[in-house]
Structures are given as structure tokens and as C-alpha cells.
PDB file with SEQRES, HELIX, SHEET and CRYST1 records, atoms N, CA, C and O in Angstrom:
SEQRES   1 A   62  MET ALA ALA THR GLY GLU LEU ILE ARG LEU ILE ASN TYR          
SEQRES   2 A   62  VAL ASP ASP ILE VAL THR THR LEU ARG ARG ILE SER ALA          
SEQRES   3 A   62  SER ILE PRO THR ILE GLU PRO GLU GLU ARG LYS ARG LEU          
SEQRES   4 A   62  ALA GLU HIS ILE ARG THR ALA ASN SER SER PHE THR ALA          
SEQRES   5 A   62  VAL LEU ALA GLN LEU GLU LYS GLY GLY GLN                      
HELIX    1 AA1 GLY A    5  SER A   27  1                                  23    
HELIX    2 AA2 ILE A   28  THR A   30  5                                   3    
HELIX    3 AA3 PRO A   33  LYS A   59  1                                  27    
CRYST1    1.000    1.000    1.000  90.00  90.00  90.00 P 1           1          
ATOM      1  N   MET A   1       0.857  -1.118   0.031  1.00  0.00           N  
ATOM      2  CA  MET A   1      -0.045  -0.012   0.017  1.00  0.00           C  
ATOM      3  C   MET A   1       0.906   1.246  -0.008  1.00  0.00           C  
ATOM      4  O   MET A   1       1.874   1.323   0.748  1.00  0.00           O  
ATOM      5  N   ALA A   2       0.586   2.208  -0.899  1.00  0.00           N  
ATOM      6  CA  ALA A   2       1.423   3.281  -0.967  1.00  0.00           C  
ATOM      7  C   ALA A   2       1.095   4.371   0.254  1.00  0.00           C  
ATOM      8  O   ALA A   2      -0.011   4.496   0.779  1.00  0.00           O  
ATOM      9  N   ALA A   3       2.089   5.002   0.536  1.00  0.00           N  
ATOM     10  CA  ALA A   3       1.891   6.081   1.621  1.00  0.00           C  
ATOM     11  C   ALA A   3       1.361   7.403   1.031  1.00  0.00           C  
ATOM     12  O   ALA A   3       1.803   7.865  -0.020  1.00  0.00           O  
ATOM     13  N   THR A   4       0.401   7.981   1.753  1.00  0.00           N  
ATOM     14  CA  THR A   4      -0.132   9.207   1.291  1.00  0.00           C  
ATOM     15  C   THR A   4       0.843  10.315   1.613  1.00  0.00           C  
ATOM     16  O   THR A   4       1.760  10.092   2.403  1.00  0.00           O  
ATOM     17  N   GLY A   5       0.691  11.533   1.025  1.00  0.00           N  
ATOM     18  CA  GLY A   5       1.539  12.636   1.296  1.00  0.00           C  
ATOM     19  C   GLY A   5       1.423  12.958   2.679  1.00  0.00           C  
ATOM     20  O   GLY A   5       2.444  13.262   3.296  1.00  0.00           O  
ATOM     21  N   GLU A   6       0.263  12.933   3.276  1.00  0.00           N  
ATOM     22  CA  GLU A   6       0.048  13.350   4.685  1.00  0.00           C  
ATOM     23  C   GLU A   6       0.801  12.399   5.651  1.00  0.00           C  
ATOM     24  O   GLU A   6       1.384  12.878   6.625  1.00  0.00           O  
ATOM     25  N   LEU A   7       0.807  11.064   5.409  1.00  0.00           N  
ATOM     26  CA  LEU A   7       1.526  10.075   6.184  1.00  0.00           C  
ATOM     27  C   LEU A   7       3.007  10.364   6.136  1.00  0.00           C  
ATOM     28  O   LEU A   7       3.691  10.343   7.159  1.00  0.00           O  
ATOM     29  N   ILE A   8       3.502  10.636   4.931  1.00  0.00           N  
ATOM     30  CA  ILE A   8       4.976  10.876   4.795  1.00  0.00           C  
ATOM     31  C   ILE A   8       5.295  12.184   5.548  1.00  0.00           C  
ATOM     32  O   ILE A   8       6.313  12.214   6.239  1.00  0.00           O  
ATOM     33  N   ARG A   9       4.588  13.142   5.474  1.00  0.00           N  
ATOM     34  CA  ARG A   9       4.738  14.363   6.212  1.00  0.00           C  
ATOM     35  C   ARG A   9       4.857  14.097   7.822  1.00  0.00           C  
ATOM     36  O   ARG A   9       5.781  14.531   8.510  1.00  0.00           O  
ATOM     37  N   LEU A  10       3.885  13.396   8.252  1.00  0.00           N  
ATOM     38  CA  LEU A  10       3.734  13.001   9.689  1.00  0.00           C  
ATOM     39  C   LEU A  10       4.907  12.164  10.056  1.00  0.00           C  
ATOM     40  O   LEU A  10       5.406  12.381  11.160  1.00  0.00           O  
ATOM     41  N   ILE A  11       5.428  11.234   9.295  1.00  0.00           N  
ATOM     42  CA  ILE A  11       6.639  10.483   9.554  1.00  0.00           C  
ATOM     43  C   ILE A  11       7.857  11.335   9.615  1.00  0.00           C  
ATOM     44  O   ILE A  11       8.753  11.100  10.426  1.00  0.00           O  
ATOM     45  N   ASN A  12       7.904  12.333   8.761  1.00  0.00           N  
ATOM     46  CA  ASN A  12       9.013  13.230   8.771  1.00  0.00           C  
ATOM     47  C   ASN A  12       9.015  14.093  10.154  1.00  0.00           C  
ATOM     48  O   ASN A  12      10.056  14.390  10.741  1.00  0.00           O  
ATOM     49  N   TYR A  13       7.750  14.445  10.584  1.00  0.00           N  
ATOM     50  CA  TYR A  13       7.771  15.142  11.856  1.00  0.00           C  
ATOM     51  C   TYR A  13       8.300  14.135  13.010  1.00  0.00           C  
ATOM     52  O   TYR A  13       9.018  14.578  13.907  1.00  0.00           O  
ATOM     53  N   VAL A  14       7.969  12.924  12.970  1.00  0.00           N  
ATOM     54  CA  VAL A  14       8.452  12.038  13.952  1.00  0.00           C  
ATOM     55  C   VAL A  14      10.036  11.894  13.834  1.00  0.00           C  
ATOM     56  O   VAL A  14      10.737  11.895  14.846  1.00  0.00           O  
ATOM     57  N   ASP A  15      10.535  11.778  12.628  1.00  0.00           N  
ATOM     58  CA  ASP A  15      12.012  11.731  12.409  1.00  0.00           C  
ATOM     59  C   ASP A  15      12.752  13.067  12.834  1.00  0.00           C  
ATOM     60  O   ASP A  15      13.939  13.081  13.158  1.00  0.00           O  
ATOM     61  N   ASP A  16      11.898  14.246  12.802  1.00  0.00           N  
ATOM     62  CA  ASP A  16      12.545  15.510  13.361  1.00  0.00           C  
ATOM     63  C   ASP A  16      12.597  15.344  14.925  1.00  0.00           C  
ATOM     64  O   ASP A  16      13.582  15.717  15.563  1.00  0.00           O  
ATOM     65  N   ILE A  17      11.598  14.821  15.462  1.00  0.00           N  
ATOM     66  CA  ILE A  17      11.573  14.521  16.931  1.00  0.00           C  
ATOM     67  C   ILE A  17      12.696  13.767  17.484  1.00  0.00           C  
ATOM     68  O   ILE A  17      13.325  14.092  18.491  1.00  0.00           O  
ATOM     69  N   VAL A  18      12.925  12.636  16.684  1.00  0.00           N  
ATOM     70  CA  VAL A  18      14.053  11.667  17.003  1.00  0.00           C  
ATOM     71  C   VAL A  18      15.372  12.406  16.877  1.00  0.00           C  
ATOM     72  O   VAL A  18      16.229  12.232  17.744  1.00  0.00           O  
ATOM     73  N   THR A  19      15.588  13.217  15.855  1.00  0.00           N  
ATOM     74  CA  THR A  19      16.802  13.954  15.661  1.00  0.00           C  
ATOM     75  C   THR A  19      16.995  14.890  16.848  1.00  0.00           C  
ATOM     76  O   THR A  19      18.058  14.890  17.468  1.00  0.00           O  
ATOM     77  N   THR A  20      16.025  15.652  17.156  1.00  0.00           N  
ATOM     78  CA  THR A  20      16.012  16.524  18.240  1.00  0.00           C  
ATOM     79  C   THR A  20      16.415  15.808  19.577  1.00  0.00           C  
ATOM     80  O   THR A  20      17.297  16.281  20.294  1.00  0.00           O  
ATOM     81  N   LEU A  21      15.770  14.700  19.878  1.00  0.00           N  
ATOM     82  CA  LEU A  21      16.161  14.013  21.038  1.00  0.00           C  
ATOM     83  C   LEU A  21      17.693  13.577  21.091  1.00  0.00           C  
ATOM     84  O   LEU A  21      18.339  13.684  22.134  1.00  0.00           O  
ATOM     85  N   ARG A  22      18.238  13.079  19.909  1.00  0.00           N  
ATOM     86  CA  ARG A  22      19.563  12.853  19.708  1.00  0.00           C  
ATOM     87  C   ARG A  22      20.487  14.012  20.114  1.00  0.00           C  
ATOM     88  O   ARG A  22      21.474  13.833  20.827  1.00  0.00           O  
ATOM     89  N   ARG A  23      20.118  15.221  19.622  1.00  0.00           N  
ATOM     90  CA  ARG A  23      20.834  16.419  19.916  1.00  0.00           C  
ATOM     91  C   ARG A  23      20.701  16.719  21.347  1.00  0.00           C  
ATOM     92  O   ARG A  23      21.702  17.159  21.912  1.00  0.00           O  
ATOM     93  N   ILE A  24      19.624  16.552  22.020  1.00  0.00           N  
ATOM     94  CA  ILE A  24      19.471  16.897  23.403  1.00  0.00           C  
ATOM     95  C   ILE A  24      20.387  15.919  24.187  1.00  0.00           C  
ATOM     96  O   ILE A  24      21.088  16.321  25.116  1.00  0.00           O  
ATOM     97  N   SER A  25      20.358  14.519  23.754  1.00  0.00           N  
ATOM     98  CA  SER A  25      21.199  13.567  24.451  1.00  0.00           C  
ATOM     99  C   SER A  25      22.747  14.001  24.448  1.00  0.00           C  
ATOM    100  O   SER A  25      23.474  13.972  25.441  1.00  0.00           O  
ATOM    101  N   ALA A  26      23.078  14.362  23.303  1.00  0.00           N  
ATOM    102  CA  ALA A  26      24.467  14.687  23.128  1.00  0.00           C  
ATOM    103  C   ALA A  26      24.894  15.847  23.941  1.00  0.00           C  
ATOM    104  O   ALA A  26      26.061  15.959  24.316  1.00  0.00           O  
ATOM    105  N   SER A  27      23.911  16.772  24.241  1.00  0.00           N  
ATOM    106  CA  SER A  27      24.218  17.997  24.831  1.00  0.00           C  
ATOM    107  C   SER A  27      24.172  17.898  26.478  1.00  0.00           C  
ATOM    108  O   SER A  27      24.673  18.765  27.194  1.00  0.00           O  
ATOM    109  N   ILE A  28      23.581  16.859  26.923  1.00  0.00           N  
ATOM    110  CA  ILE A  28      23.372  16.677  28.400  1.00  0.00           C  
ATOM    111  C   ILE A  28      24.708  16.812  29.215  1.00  0.00           C  
ATOM    112  O   ILE A  28      24.696  17.475  30.252  1.00  0.00           O  
ATOM    113  N   PRO A  29      25.749  16.262  28.820  1.00  0.00           N  
ATOM    114  CA  PRO A  29      26.978  16.429  29.532  1.00  0.00           C  
ATOM    115  C   PRO A  29      27.473  17.973  29.659  1.00  0.00           C  
ATOM    116  O   PRO A  29      28.321  18.309  30.486  1.00  0.00           O  
ATOM    117  N   THR A  30      26.939  18.752  28.876  1.00  0.00           N  
ATOM    118  CA  THR A  30      27.481  20.205  28.917  1.00  0.00           C  
ATOM    119  C   THR A  30      26.402  21.115  29.688  1.00  0.00           C  
ATOM    120  O   THR A  30      26.584  22.312  29.910  1.00  0.00           O  
ATOM    121  N   ILE A  31      25.360  20.464  30.033  1.00  0.00           N  
ATOM    122  CA  ILE A  31      24.287  21.422  30.608  1.00  0.00           C  
ATOM    123  C   ILE A  31      24.587  21.380  32.097  1.00  0.00           C  
ATOM    124  O   ILE A  31      25.082  20.391  32.639  1.00  0.00           O  
ATOM    125  N   GLU A  32      24.256  22.521  32.743  1.00  0.00           N  
ATOM    126  CA  GLU A  32      24.465  22.705  34.261  1.00  0.00           C  
ATOM    127  C   GLU A  32      23.260  21.819  34.906  1.00  0.00           C  
ATOM    128  O   GLU A  32      22.216  21.648  34.277  1.00  0.00           O  
ATOM    129  N   PRO A  33      23.451  21.315  36.090  1.00  0.00           N  
ATOM    130  CA  PRO A  33      22.547  20.533  36.801  1.00  0.00           C  
ATOM    131  C   PRO A  33      21.073  21.195  36.848  1.00  0.00           C  
ATOM    132  O   PRO A  33      20.107  20.515  36.503  1.00  0.00           O  
ATOM    133  N   GLU A  34      20.929  22.385  37.232  1.00  0.00           N  
ATOM    134  CA  GLU A  34      19.624  23.095  37.331  1.00  0.00           C  
ATOM    135  C   GLU A  34      18.973  23.207  35.891  1.00  0.00           C  
ATOM    136  O   GLU A  34      17.757  23.097  35.736  1.00  0.00           O  
ATOM    137  N   GLU A  35      19.847  23.429  34.856  1.00  0.00           N  
ATOM    138  CA  GLU A  35      19.269  23.450  33.518  1.00  0.00           C  
ATOM    139  C   GLU A  35      18.827  22.069  33.190  1.00  0.00           C  
ATOM    140  O   GLU A  35      17.799  21.966  32.519  1.00  0.00           O  
ATOM    141  N   ARG A  36      19.479  20.943  33.580  1.00  0.00           N  
ATOM    142  CA  ARG A  36      19.037  19.648  33.163  1.00  0.00           C  
ATOM    143  C   ARG A  36      17.754  19.250  33.965  1.00  0.00           C  
ATOM    144  O   ARG A  36      16.933  18.443  33.528  1.00  0.00           O  
ATOM    145  N   LYS A  37      17.656  19.837  35.087  1.00  0.00           N  
ATOM    146  CA  LYS A  37      16.311  19.583  35.879  1.00  0.00           C  
ATOM    147  C   LYS A  37      15.143  20.318  35.138  1.00  0.00           C  
ATOM    148  O   LYS A  37      14.054  19.763  34.992  1.00  0.00           O  
ATOM    149  N   ARG A  38      15.406  21.634  34.655  1.00  0.00           N  
ATOM    150  CA  ARG A  38      14.389  22.324  33.949  1.00  0.00           C  
ATOM    151  C   ARG A  38      13.996  21.595  32.691  1.00  0.00           C  
ATOM    152  O   ARG A  38      12.811  21.486  32.375  1.00  0.00           O  
ATOM    153  N   LEU A  39      14.981  21.093  31.967  1.00  0.00           N  
ATOM    154  CA  LEU A  39      14.762  20.481  30.708  1.00  0.00           C  
ATOM    155  C   LEU A  39      14.028  19.186  30.914  1.00  0.00           C  
ATOM    156  O   LEU A  39      13.169  18.832  30.107  1.00  0.00           O  
ATOM    157  N   ALA A  40      14.372  18.394  32.077  1.00  0.00           N  
ATOM    158  CA  ALA A  40      13.575  17.150  32.238  1.00  0.00           C  
ATOM    159  C   ALA A  40      12.161  17.466  32.572  1.00  0.00           C  
ATOM    160  O   ALA A  40      11.261  16.712  32.203  1.00  0.00           O  
ATOM    161  N   GLU A  41      11.923  18.556  33.259  1.00  0.00           N  
ATOM    162  CA  GLU A  41      10.503  18.720  33.574  1.00  0.00           C  
ATOM    163  C   GLU A  41       9.710  19.166  32.379  1.00  0.00           C  
ATOM    164  O   GLU A  41       8.529  18.839  32.262  1.00  0.00           O  
ATOM    165  N   HIS A  42      10.403  19.992  31.383  1.00  0.00           N  
ATOM    166  CA  HIS A  42       9.695  20.330  30.155  1.00  0.00           C  
ATOM    167  C   HIS A  42       9.463  19.115  29.332  1.00  0.00           C  
ATOM    168  O   HIS A  42       8.406  19.015  28.709  1.00  0.00           O  
ATOM    169  N   ILE A  43      10.474  18.075  29.273  1.00  0.00           N  
ATOM    170  CA  ILE A  43      10.303  16.885  28.480  1.00  0.00           C  
ATOM    171  C   ILE A  43       9.083  15.993  29.126  1.00  0.00           C  
ATOM    172  O   ILE A  43       8.257  15.411  28.423  1.00  0.00           O  
ATOM    173  N   ARG A  44       9.085  15.970  30.399  1.00  0.00           N  
ATOM    174  CA  ARG A  44       7.917  15.193  31.107  1.00  0.00           C  
ATOM    175  C   ARG A  44       6.639  15.809  30.589  1.00  0.00           C  
ATOM    176  O   ARG A  44       5.764  15.046  30.181  1.00  0.00           O  
ATOM    177  N   THR A  45       6.463  17.003  30.568  1.00  0.00           N  
ATOM    178  CA  THR A  45       5.206  17.672  30.061  1.00  0.00           C  
ATOM    179  C   THR A  45       4.890  17.302  28.697  1.00  0.00           C  
ATOM    180  O   THR A  45       3.752  16.996  28.341  1.00  0.00           O  
ATOM    181  N   ALA A  46       5.965  17.332  27.885  1.00  0.00           N  
ATOM    182  CA  ALA A  46       5.817  16.883  26.373  1.00  0.00           C  
ATOM    183  C   ALA A  46       5.432  15.455  26.272  1.00  0.00           C  
ATOM    184  O   ALA A  46       4.674  15.083  25.377  1.00  0.00           O  
ATOM    185  N   ASN A  47       5.962  14.574  27.224  1.00  0.00           N  
ATOM    186  CA  ASN A  47       5.670  13.195  27.203  1.00  0.00           C  
ATOM    187  C   ASN A  47       4.265  12.878  27.309  1.00  0.00           C  
ATOM    188  O   ASN A  47       3.835  11.867  26.754  1.00  0.00           O  
ATOM    189  N   SER A  48       3.492  13.662  27.982  1.00  0.00           N  
ATOM    190  CA  SER A  48       2.006  13.419  28.244  1.00  0.00           C  
ATOM    191  C   SER A  48       1.386  13.713  26.859  1.00  0.00           C  
ATOM    192  O   SER A  48       0.469  12.998  26.456  1.00  0.00           O  
ATOM    193  N   SER A  49       1.837  14.703  26.145  1.00  0.00           N  
ATOM    194  CA  SER A  49       1.164  14.803  24.780  1.00  0.00           C  
ATOM    195  C   SER A  49       1.476  13.722  23.779  1.00  0.00           C  
ATOM    196  O   SER A  49       0.613  13.341  22.988  1.00  0.00           O  
ATOM    197  N   PHE A  50       2.792  13.181  23.800  1.00  0.00           N  
ATOM    198  CA  PHE A  50       3.132  12.068  23.025  1.00  0.00           C  
ATOM    199  C   PHE A  50       2.375  10.764  23.447  1.00  0.00           C  
ATOM    200  O   PHE A  50       2.008   9.967  22.584  1.00  0.00           O  
ATOM    201  N   THR A  51       2.160  10.566  24.685  1.00  0.00           N  
ATOM    202  CA  THR A  51       1.371   9.415  25.138  1.00  0.00           C  
ATOM    203  C   THR A  51      -0.051   9.599  24.707  1.00  0.00           C  
ATOM    204  O   THR A  51      -0.689   8.586  24.422  1.00  0.00           O  
ATOM    205  N   ALA A  52      -0.626  10.785  24.624  1.00  0.00           N  
ATOM    206  CA  ALA A  52      -2.024  11.007  24.252  1.00  0.00           C  
ATOM    207  C   ALA A  52      -2.106  10.700  22.755  1.00  0.00           C  
ATOM    208  O   ALA A  52      -3.088  10.090  22.332  1.00  0.00           O  
ATOM    209  N   VAL A  53      -1.154  11.078  21.953  1.00  0.00           N  
ATOM    210  CA  VAL A  53      -1.308  10.891  20.597  1.00  0.00           C  
ATOM    211  C   VAL A  53      -1.085   9.268  20.166  1.00  0.00           C  
ATOM    212  O   VAL A  53      -1.667   8.720  19.229  1.00  0.00           O  
ATOM    213  N   LEU A  54      -0.201   8.692  20.981  1.00  0.00           N  
ATOM    214  CA  LEU A  54      -0.150   7.236  20.789  1.00  0.00           C  
ATOM    215  C   LEU A  54      -1.477   6.577  21.096  1.00  0.00           C  
ATOM    216  O   LEU A  54      -1.883   5.633  20.418  1.00  0.00           O  
ATOM    217  N   ALA A  55      -2.096   7.034  22.034  1.00  0.00           N  
ATOM    218  CA  ALA A  55      -3.350   6.334  22.505  1.00  0.00           C  
ATOM    219  C   ALA A  55      -4.333   6.603  21.406  1.00  0.00           C  
ATOM    220  O   ALA A  55      -5.051   5.669  21.049  1.00  0.00           O  
ATOM    221  N   GLN A  56      -4.454   7.855  20.788  1.00  0.00           N  
ATOM    222  CA  GLN A  56      -5.394   8.079  19.748  1.00  0.00           C  
ATOM    223  C   GLN A  56      -5.083   7.089  18.509  1.00  0.00           C  
ATOM    224  O   GLN A  56      -5.962   6.531  17.853  1.00  0.00           O  
ATOM    225  N   LEU A  57      -3.741   6.965  18.301  1.00  0.00           N  
ATOM    226  CA  LEU A  57      -3.482   6.201  17.064  1.00  0.00           C  
ATOM    227  C   LEU A  57      -3.988   4.748  17.339  1.00  0.00           C  
ATOM    228  O   LEU A  57      -4.606   4.119  16.480  1.00  0.00           O  
ATOM    229  N   GLU A  58      -3.714   4.269  18.511  1.00  0.00           N  
ATOM    230  CA  GLU A  58      -4.054   2.850  18.770  1.00  0.00           C  
ATOM    231  C   GLU A  58      -5.530   2.661  18.919  1.00  0.00           C  
ATOM    232  O   GLU A  58      -6.013   1.555  18.678  1.00  0.00           O  
ATOM    233  N   LYS A  59      -6.275   3.654  19.295  1.00  0.00           N  
ATOM    234  CA  LYS A  59      -7.878   3.515  19.377  1.00  0.00           C  
ATOM    235  C   LYS A  59      -8.381   3.717  17.880  1.00  0.00           C  
ATOM    236  O   LYS A  59      -9.573   3.530  17.633  1.00  0.00           O  
ATOM    237  N   GLY A  60      -7.531   4.080  16.916  1.00  0.00           N  
ATOM    238  CA  GLY A  60      -8.052   4.404  15.675  1.00  0.00           C  
ATOM    239  C   GLY A  60      -8.483   5.827  15.294  1.00  0.00           C  
ATOM    240  O   GLY A  60      -9.263   6.081  14.377  1.00  0.00           O  
ATOM    241  N   GLY A  61      -7.868   6.767  16.130  1.00  0.00           N  
ATOM    242  CA  GLY A  61      -8.101   8.194  15.902  1.00  0.00           C  
ATOM    243  C   GLY A  61      -9.489   8.757  16.313  1.00  0.00           C  
ATOM    244  O   GLY A  61      -9.883   9.847  15.899  1.00  0.00           O  
ATOM    245  N   GLN A  62     -10.253   7.920  17.192  1.00  0.00           N  
ATOM    246  CA  GLN A  62     -11.508   8.415  17.380  1.00  0.00           C  
ATOM    247  C   GLN A  62     -11.537   9.400  18.715  1.00  0.00           C  
ATOM    248  O   GLN A  62     -12.585   9.948  19.056  1.00  0.00           O  
TER     249      GLN A  62                                                      
END                                                                             
């Protein structure tokens, strides 16, 4: 089955997220402890959005 343009665009967004996470991981050793804590809190907040999208996909987008 061929992928639609929308699917390809969405997959590219996920690839961008993965690339960003790799960059964050590479930067962690250079970040001050307080900044790491703030970044972790921000990522935790984003994680709930990510989890919600996964749940929608698994339910069929309803």
C-alpha cells in the first residue's frame, strides 16, 4: 500500500523529533544541573502529549 503525502509528512515530523532527542542527549553532559532539571520537567510535560497521540493512534483516531 502506497503512503499518502500526509503520512509521509507526519513520519517526517517523527523523524525530526528523534533527531532533536539525539541532539538533546548529546548536549546533556554540557548542561548545568539546574538546567538539566528544568529540561527534564519540560520533556515530562511533552511526554504526556506524546502518550496521548499514541493512545489516539491505537484507538483508531476516535
